DRENMI-325892 format. One line per 4 residues: number of its first residue (from 1); their letters; for each residue x, z, y of N, C-alpha, C. Coordinates in nm, 2 decimals. Layout:
DRENMI-325892
NUM) A) X/Z/Y/X/Z/Y/X/Z/Y; ...
end
This chain:
DRENMI-325892
1) MSPI) -1.81/1.96/0.55/-1.95/1.96/0.59/-1.96/1.98/0.75; -1.85/1.93/0.81/-1.86/1.95/0.97/-1.85/1.80/1.02; -1.94/1.72/1.00/-1.92/1.57/1.06/-1.93/1.56/1.20; -1.87/1.48/1.27/-1.88/1.46/1.41/-2.01/1.39/1.44
5) LGFV) -2.10/1.44/1.51/-2.23/1.39/1.53/-2.23/1.29/1.66; -2.31/1.19/1.65/-2.33/1.11/1.76/-2.40/1.16/1.87; -2.46/1.28/1.85/-2.55/1.34/1.95/-2.52/1.48/1.92; -2.57/1.56/2.04/-2.58/1.72/2.02/-2.71/1.77/2.06
9) TPAV) -2.76/1.83/1.96/-2.90/1.88/1.98/-2.90/2.00/2.07; -3.01/2.05/2.12/-3.01/2.17/2.20/-2.95/2.29/2.13; -2.98/2.30/1.99/-2.94/2.41/1.90/-2.79/2.41/1.88; -2.73/2.30/1.87/-2.58/2.28/1.86/-2.53/2.33/2.01
13) RALV) -2.59/2.27/2.10/-2.54/2.31/2.24/-2.54/2.45/2.27; -2.64/2.52/2.22/-2.67/2.66/2.25/-2.55/2.74/2.17; -2.50/2.69/2.05/-2.40/2.76/1.99/-2.26/2.74/2.06; -2.24/2.61/2.10/-2.13/2.58/2.18/-2.11/2.65/2.32
17) DAGV) -2.23/2.67/2.38/-2.21/2.74/2.51/-2.21/2.90/2.48; -2.24/2.93/2.36/-2.22/3.08/2.33/-2.10/3.12/2.29; -2.02/3.01/2.26/-1.88/3.02/2.20/-1.88/3.07/2.06; -1.99/3.04/1.98/-2.01/3.08/1.86/-1.93/2.98/1.74
21) DHVV) -1.85/3.06/1.65/-1.80/2.97/1.55/-1.91/2.92/1.45; -1.92/2.79/1.42/-2.02/2.74/1.35/-1.99/2.60/1.27; -2.07/2.58/1.19/-2.04/2.46/1.10/-2.17/2.36/1.13; -2.16/2.24/1.15/-2.26/2.14/1.16/-2.25/2.03/1.04
25) AEYG) -2.36/2.04/0.98/-2.37/1.97/0.85/-2.49/1.87/0.87; -2.45/1.75/0.84/-2.55/1.64/0.85/-2.57/1.58/0.71; -2.69/1.54/0.68/-2.72/1.48/0.56/-2.83/1.41/0.56; -2.85/1.29/0.48/-2.96/1.20/0.48/-3.09/1.27/0.45
29) HDPA) -3.18/1.29/0.53/-3.31/1.34/0.51/-3.40/1.23/0.46; -3.48/1.26/0.35/-3.57/1.18/0.28/-3.71/1.20/0.35; -3.75/1.09/0.42/-3.89/1.11/0.49/-4.00/1.15/0.39; -3.98/1.14/0.27/-4.09/1.16/0.17/-4.09/1.31/0.14
33) RTDF) -4.00/1.38/0.18/-3.98/1.52/0.15/-4.04/1.60/0.25; -4.10/1.71/0.24/-4.15/1.81/0.32/-4.10/1.95/0.30; -4.02/1.96/0.18/-3.96/2.08/0.16/-3.82/2.09/0.22; -3.80/2.09/0.35/-3.68/2.06/0.43/-3.59/2.16/0.39
37) GIEA) -3.62/2.28/0.38/-3.50/2.38/0.35/-3.43/2.36/0.20; -3.53/2.34/0.11/-3.48/2.32/-0.03/-3.40/2.19/-0.01; -3.44/2.09/0.05/-3.36/1.96/0.05/-3.22/1.99/0.12; -3.23/2.08/0.22/-3.10/2.10/0.28/-2.99/2.15/0.19
41) AEAL) -3.05/2.27/0.11/-2.98/2.34/0.02/-2.91/2.25/-0.09; -3.00/2.16/-0.14/-2.96/2.07/-0.24/-2.84/1.97/-0.18; -2.87/1.92/-0.06/-2.77/1.83/-0.01/-2.63/1.89/0.04; -2.64/2.01/0.08/-2.53/2.08/0.13/-2.46/2.15/0.00
45) GVDP) -2.51/2.16/-0.10/-2.46/2.23/-0.22/-2.44/2.39/-0.21; -2.54/2.44/-0.14/-2.52/2.59/-0.11/-2.63/2.66/-0.18; -2.62/2.79/-0.20/-2.72/2.88/-0.26/-2.85/2.86/-0.18; -2.96/2.84/-0.22/-3.08/2.82/-0.13/-3.12/2.94/-0.07
49) DSVF) -3.09/3.06/-0.12/-3.11/3.17/-0.06/-3.03/3.20/0.08; -2.93/3.12/0.09/-2.85/3.13/0.21/-2.89/3.04/0.32; -3.00/2.96/0.29/-3.06/2.85/0.38/-3.19/2.92/0.43; -3.19/2.93/0.57/-3.31/3.01/0.62/-3.40/2.89/0.70
53) KTLV) -3.54/2.92/0.69/-3.61/2.83/0.76/-3.69/2.91/0.90; -3.70/2.84/0.99/-3.75/2.89/1.12/-3.90/2.87/1.13; -3.97/2.97/1.14/-4.12/2.96/1.15/-4.18/3.01/1.28; -4.25/2.92/1.34/-4.31/3.01/1.45/-4.45/3.05/1.42
57) VLVD) -4.47/3.18/1.46/-4.60/3.24/1.43/-4.66/3.29/1.56; -4.79/3.32/1.54/-4.86/3.40/1.65/-4.87/3.54/1.61; -4.83/3.64/1.69/-4.86/3.77/1.68/-4.95/3.82/1.78; -5.06/3.86/1.75/-5.17/3.90/1.84/-5.17/3.79/1.96
61) GVES) -5.16/3.66/1.92/-5.19/3.55/2.00/-5.06/3.52/2.07; -4.95/3.58/2.05/-4.81/3.55/2.11/-4.72/3.48/2.04; -4.67/3.36/2.08/-4.57/3.29/2.01/-4.44/3.38/1.98; -4.39/3.39/1.84/-4.29/3.46/1.79/-4.22/3.38/1.69
65) VVVV) -4.09/3.41/1.65/-4.04/3.33/1.55/-3.98/3.44/1.44; -3.99/3.38/1.31/-3.95/3.46/1.20/-3.84/3.36/1.13; -3.74/3.41/1.09/-3.63/3.34/1.01/-3.62/3.39/0.87; -3.64/3.33/0.77/-3.66/3.38/0.64/-3.60/3.26/0.54
69) PVTR) -3.54/3.32/0.42/-3.49/3.23/0.33/-3.58/3.11/0.29; -3.54/2.99/0.26/-3.64/2.89/0.22/-3.70/2.92/0.09; -3.64/3.01/0.02/-3.70/3.04/-0.12/-3.81/3.14/-0.11; -3.85/3.18/0.00/-3.94/3.28/0.01/-4.06/3.25/0.11
73) SVSM) -4.18/3.29/0.09/-4.30/3.28/0.18/-4.29/3.41/0.25; -4.36/3.43/0.35/-4.38/3.54/0.44/-4.52/3.62/0.43; -4.52/3.74/0.44/-4.63/3.82/0.43/-4.67/3.84/0.58; -4.79/3.78/0.63/-4.83/3.80/0.76/-4.86/3.94/0.80
77) KAVA) -4.90/4.03/0.71/-4.91/4.16/0.74/-4.76/4.23/0.77; -4.67/4.17/0.69/-4.53/4.23/0.72/-4.48/4.18/0.85; -4.52/4.06/0.89/-4.46/3.99/1.00/-4.54/4.07/1.13; -4.66/4.10/1.12/-4.73/4.16/1.24/-4.66/4.30/1.25
81) AAFG) -4.63/4.36/1.15/-4.57/4.51/1.14/-4.43/4.50/1.21; -4.36/4.39/1.17/-4.22/4.38/1.22/-4.21/4.36/1.37; -4.33/4.30/1.43/-4.33/4.28/1.57/-4.41/4.38/1.64; -4.46/4.49/1.56/-4.53/4.59/1.62/-4.67/4.54/1.66
85) GKRA) -4.73/4.44/1.60/-4.85/4.37/1.63/-4.96/4.41/1.53; -5.08/4.37/1.55/-5.19/4.40/1.46/-5.23/4.29/1.37; -5.19/4.16/1.42/-5.24/4.06/1.34/-5.13/3.93/1.36; -5.10/3.86/1.25/-5.01/3.75/1.26/-5.08/3.63/1.18
89) EMCP) -5.04/3.52/1.23/-5.07/3.39/1.16/-4.98/3.28/1.21; -4.98/3.18/1.12/-4.89/3.07/1.16/-4.95/2.99/1.27; -4.84/2.95/1.36/-4.87/2.88/1.47/-4.90/2.73/1.44; -5.01/2.67/1.50/-5.03/2.54/1.48/-4.91/2.45/1.51
93) PDRA) -4.87/2.35/1.41/-4.75/2.26/1.43/-4.74/2.20/1.56; -4.85/2.14/1.63/-4.83/2.08/1.75/-4.79/2.18/1.85; -4.85/2.31/1.85/-4.82/2.41/1.96/-4.67/2.46/1.93; -4.62/2.47/1.81/-4.49/2.51/1.78/-4.40/2.41/1.84
97) ERVT) -4.42/2.28/1.83/-4.32/2.19/1.86/-4.33/2.17/2.01; -4.45/2.22/2.08/-4.44/2.22/2.23/-4.35/2.34/2.29; -4.37/2.45/2.21/-4.30/2.58/2.26/-4.16/2.56/2.23; -4.11/2.51/2.12/-3.96/2.52/2.09/-3.89/2.40/2.13
101) GFVV) -3.97/2.29/2.15/-3.90/2.15/2.18/-3.84/2.08/2.06; -3.87/2.14/1.94/-3.81/2.07/1.81/-3.95/2.02/1.74; -3.92/1.92/1.65/-4.02/1.88/1.55/-4.03/1.97/1.43; -4.14/1.98/1.37/-4.16/2.06/1.24/-4.06/1.99/1.15
105) GGIS) -3.99/2.07/1.09/-3.88/2.04/0.98/-3.76/2.03/1.04; -3.74/2.05/1.18/-3.62/2.05/1.25/-3.64/2.16/1.36; -3.72/2.26/1.35/-3.72/2.37/1.44/-3.61/2.47/1.40; -3.53/2.49/1.52/-3.41/2.56/1.49/-3.43/2.71/1.59
109) PFGQ) -3.37/2.83/1.53/-3.38/2.94/1.60/-3.30/2.93/1.74; -3.21/2.84/1.74/-3.12/2.81/1.87/-3.16/2.71/1.95; -3.16/2.74/2.08/-3.17/2.63/2.18/-3.32/2.59/2.20; -3.41/2.69/2.18/-3.54/2.65/2.19/-3.58/2.64/2.36
113) RRSL) -3.69/2.58/2.39/-3.73/2.57/2.53/-3.73/2.70/2.61; -3.77/2.81/2.54/-3.79/2.93/2.61/-3.75/3.03/2.48; -3.69/3.15/2.52/-3.67/3.24/2.42/-3.79/3.31/2.36; -3.80/3.31/2.25/-3.92/3.38/2.18/-3.86/3.51/2.10
117) PTVV) -3.95/3.61/2.10/-3.92/3.73/2.01/-3.90/3.67/1.87; -3.80/3.74/1.81/-3.74/3.68/1.68/-3.70/3.80/1.58; -3.75/3.78/1.46/-3.72/3.86/1.35/-3.65/3.79/1.26; -3.55/3.84/1.19/-3.48/3.76/1.10/-3.49/3.84/0.96
121) DETV) -3.51/3.78/0.85/-3.52/3.87/0.73/-3.40/3.94/0.70; -3.41/4.06/0.66/-3.30/4.15/0.63/-3.20/4.11/0.53; -3.24/4.01/0.44/-3.15/3.96/0.34/-3.03/3.88/0.38; -3.05/3.84/0.52/-2.93/3.78/0.58/-2.80/3.85/0.56
125) VFFD) -2.81/3.98/0.57/-2.68/4.06/0.56/-2.60/4.02/0.44; -2.66/3.98/0.32/-2.58/3.96/0.21/-2.50/3.84/0.19; -2.49/3.76/0.30/-2.42/3.64/0.31/-2.31/3.63/0.42; -2.19/3.57/0.40/-2.11/3.54/0.50/-2.14/3.45/0.60
129) RVYV) -2.22/3.35/0.55/-2.27/3.24/0.64/-2.39/3.19/0.58; -2.49/3.18/0.67/-2.62/3.12/0.65/-2.65/3.00/0.73; -2.73/2.92/0.69/-2.76/2.79/0.74/-2.91/2.79/0.78; -2.93/2.73/0.90/-3.07/2.72/0.96/-3.05/2.57/1.01
133) SGGR) -3.19/2.54/1.06/-3.18/2.39/1.11/-3.11/2.37/1.23; -3.03/2.27/1.24/-2.97/2.23/1.37/-3.05/2.16/1.47; -3.19/2.17/1.46/-3.25/2.11/1.56/-3.30/1.96/1.54; -3.28/1.93/1.43/-3.33/1.78/1.39/-3.33/1.77/1.24
137) RGVD) -3.42/1.72/1.17/-3.44/1.69/1.05/-3.30/1.62/1.00; -3.24/1.68/0.89/-3.10/1.62/0.83/-2.99/1.69/0.91; -3.01/1.79/0.98/-2.90/1.85/1.03/-2.92/2.01/1.02; -2.82/2.08/0.98/-2.83/2.21/0.95/-2.70/2.27/1.03
141) VGVS) -2.70/2.40/1.08/-2.59/2.46/1.12/-2.56/2.59/1.04; -2.43/2.62/1.01/-2.39/2.74/0.95/-2.33/2.84/1.05; -2.37/2.96/1.05/-2.33/3.06/1.11/-2.32/3.19/1.05; -2.25/3.29/1.10/-2.25/3.42/1.04/-2.38/3.49/1.07
145) PDDL) -2.43/3.58/0.98/-2.56/3.66/1.02/-2.55/3.73/1.14; -2.43/3.78/1.18/-2.41/3.86/1.30/-2.44/3.77/1.42; -2.37/3.64/1.42/-2.40/3.55/1.54/-2.54/3.50/1.53; -2.61/3.48/1.42/-2.74/3.45/1.42/-2.83/3.55/1.49
149) VAVT) -2.81/3.66/1.46/-2.90/3.77/1.53/-2.86/3.79/1.67; -2.72/3.78/1.71/-2.68/3.80/1.84/-2.73/3.68/1.94; -2.71/3.56/1.89/-2.75/3.46/1.99/-2.90/3.45/2.00; -2.97/3.47/1.91/-3.13/3.48/1.92/-3.18/3.59/1.96
153) GAVL) -3.11/3.71/1.98/-3.17/3.84/2.04/-3.24/3.90/1.93; -3.24/3.86/1.80/-3.33/3.90/1.70/-3.30/4.04/1.65; -3.41/4.08/1.57/-3.39/4.20/1.51/-3.41/4.18/1.34; -3.36/4.27/1.26/-3.38/4.23/1.13/-3.51/4.31/1.08
157) GDID) -3.58/4.24/0.98/-3.70/4.30/0.93/-3.74/4.26/0.80; -3.83/4.33/0.73/-3.87/4.30/0.61/-3.99/4.20/0.61; -3.95/4.08/0.63/-4.07/3.98/0.65/-4.17/3.93/0.55; -4.11/3.94/0.42/-4.20/3.90/0.32/-4.27/4.02/0.25
161) GLIT) -4.27/4.13/0.31/-4.33/4.25/0.25/-4.28/4.32/0.13; -4.16/4.26/0.09/-4.10/4.32/-0.01/-3.98/4.42/0.02; -3.94/4.52/-0.05/-3.84/4.61/-0.02/-3.70/4.56/-0.08; -3.59/4.55/0.00/-3.47/4.51/-0.05/-3.40/4.64/-0.10
165) QRLP) -3.36/4.62/-0.24/-3.27/4.75/-0.28/-3.14/4.69/-0.33; -3.01/4.76/-0.30/-2.89/4.71/-0.36/-2.89/4.78/-0.49; -2.84/4.72/-0.59/-2.84/4.77/-0.72/-2.69/4.79/-0.76; -2.66/4.90/-0.83/-2.53/4.91/-0.87/-2.51/4.83/-1.00
169) LRKV) -2.40/4.79/-1.04/-2.37/4.69/-1.15/-2.43/4.74/-1.28; -2.45/4.86/-1.32/-2.50/4.88/-1.44/-2.66/4.86/-1.43; -2.72/4.87/-1.33/-2.86/4.83/-1.32/-2.88/4.68/-1.33; -2.80/4.62/-1.25/-2.80/4.47/-1.27/-2.80/4.40/-1.40
173) CVIS) -2.70/4.47/-1.47/-2.68/4.43/-1.62/-2.80/4.46/-1.69; -2.87/4.56/-1.67/-2.99/4.57/-1.75/-3.10/4.47/-1.71; -3.13/4.45/-1.58/-3.22/4.35/-1.55/-3.17/4.20/-1.60; -3.05/4.18/-1.60/-3.00/4.05/-1.64/-3.03/4.03/-1.80
177) ASLG) -3.01/4.13/-1.87/-3.04/4.14/-2.00/-3.17/4.12/-2.06; -3.26/4.17/-1.96/-3.40/4.16/-2.00/-3.48/4.04/-1.95; -3.42/3.98/-1.84/-3.46/3.86/-1.79/-3.39/3.73/-1.82; -3.27/3.74/-1.85/-3.18/3.63/-1.88/-3.16/3.55/-1.76
181) DAGG) -3.12/3.43/-1.78/-3.08/3.32/-1.67/-3.21/3.30/-1.59; -3.33/3.32/-1.63/-3.44/3.29/-1.56/-3.46/3.39/-1.45; -3.39/3.51/-1.45/-3.40/3.61/-1.35/-3.32/3.57/-1.23; -3.24/3.46/-1.25/-3.16/3.42/-1.13/-3.02/3.48/-1.12
185) LRSG) -2.99/3.55/-1.21/-2.85/3.61/-1.21/-2.75/3.54/-1.27; -2.63/3.53/-1.23/-2.53/3.47/-1.30/-2.48/3.57/-1.41; -2.48/3.52/-1.53/-2.46/3.62/-1.65/-2.32/3.60/-1.71; -2.27/3.72/-1.73/-2.13/3.73/-1.80/-2.17/3.76/-1.94
189) PRGC) -2.07/3.82/-2.01/-2.09/3.88/-2.15/-2.20/3.98/-2.16; -2.27/3.96/-2.26/-2.39/4.05/-2.30/-2.49/4.05/-2.19; -2.50/3.94/-2.12/-2.60/3.91/-2.02/-2.60/3.99/-1.90; -2.47/4.05/-1.88/-2.45/4.13/-1.75/-2.40/4.05/-1.64
193) ARRG) -2.45/4.09/-1.52/-2.40/4.00/-1.39/-2.27/4.04/-1.37; -2.18/3.96/-1.33/-2.04/3.97/-1.31/-2.01/4.08/-1.20; -2.12/4.08/-1.09/-2.08/4.18/-0.98/-2.23/4.23/-0.95; -2.22/4.33/-0.87/-2.33/4.40/-0.81/-2.42/4.30/-0.73
197) GWRR) -2.56/4.33/-0.72/-2.64/4.24/-0.64/-2.76/4.32/-0.57; -2.87/4.24/-0.56/-2.99/4.30/-0.50/-3.10/4.23/-0.57; -3.22/4.32/-0.53/-3.36/4.27/-0.58/-3.46/4.30/-0.48; -3.57/4.25/-0.49/-3.67/4.28/-0.41/-3.78/4.33/-0.49
201) VGRG) -3.84/4.43/-0.45/-3.96/4.50/-0.53/-4.06/4.51/-0.44; -4.20/4.52/-0.49/-4.30/4.53/-0.41/-4.33/4.68/-0.38; -4.43/4.69/-0.28/-4.46/4.83/-0.23/-4.54/4.89/-0.33; -4.56/5.02/-0.33/-4.66/5.10/-0.41/-4.64/5.06/-0.55
205) NRSR) -4.75/5.06/-0.62/-4.74/5.03/-0.76/-4.73/4.88/-0.80; -4.75/4.81/-0.71/-4.74/4.65/-0.72/-4.59/4.61/-0.71; -4.53/4.60/-0.83/-4.38/4.57/-0.83/-4.34/4.43/-0.87; -4.25/4.36/-0.83/-4.22/4.24/-0.85/-4.07/4.24/-0.82
209) VGRR) -3.99/4.17/-0.91/-3.86/4.14/-0.90/-3.84/3.98/-0.86; -3.77/3.98/-0.74/-3.76/3.84/-0.68/-3.63/3.77/-0.73; -3.60/3.67/-0.67/-3.47/3.60/-0.69/-3.34/3.69/-0.64; -3.25/3.68/-0.73/-3.15/3.79/-0.72/-3.02/3.71/-0.65
213) RVG) -2.95/3.78/-0.57/-2.84/3.73/-0.52/-2.71/3.83/-0.59; -2.61/3.76/-0.64/-2.50/3.83/-0.69/-2.38/3.81/-0.61; -2.30/3.91/-0.59/-2.18/3.90/-0.51/-2.20/3.94/-0.36
end
């Protein structure tokens, strides 16, 4: 998954200049698709939860960036809180493209025209490598979570408004047995997960179990 590209995007150049170990993965983008992150996960054959999308938001009117798994939406209330602001909203696409220098669907957290305040969803720590846009539709780059945070100058945050909980094996088995494969866990004998994992639960009395990662 490391083809030699006939071009170098600003995102890839930023990683090279930073001396960061990375993988460049190019795939054929279908112009009819707008679910860019899911398309990338399918093309690369990786866990969709390990593919992160880069969204430009406005926090109290200031352009900022959130990096979150493509399988999740974001809570604007949580985004505002993560940046210490009062109100957050999505940045208009044309403004996001002007600010970052990338087209929508190819916005990367690396190599933007100017450095923007960035928050990465805290679930990034559960992966050895995560994938983000490489600065062009049909190009992703794989990096370690530590390098993603370091190069972008980001902080980790609970962007989608759900709380991350590490679960011991016993509790994961109970959830797997009650939800089965639909719960997103790889099941072993008696419906138990092979290893420990994590889940996301809502705040207060409104609880929800999200997609699980095992291992």
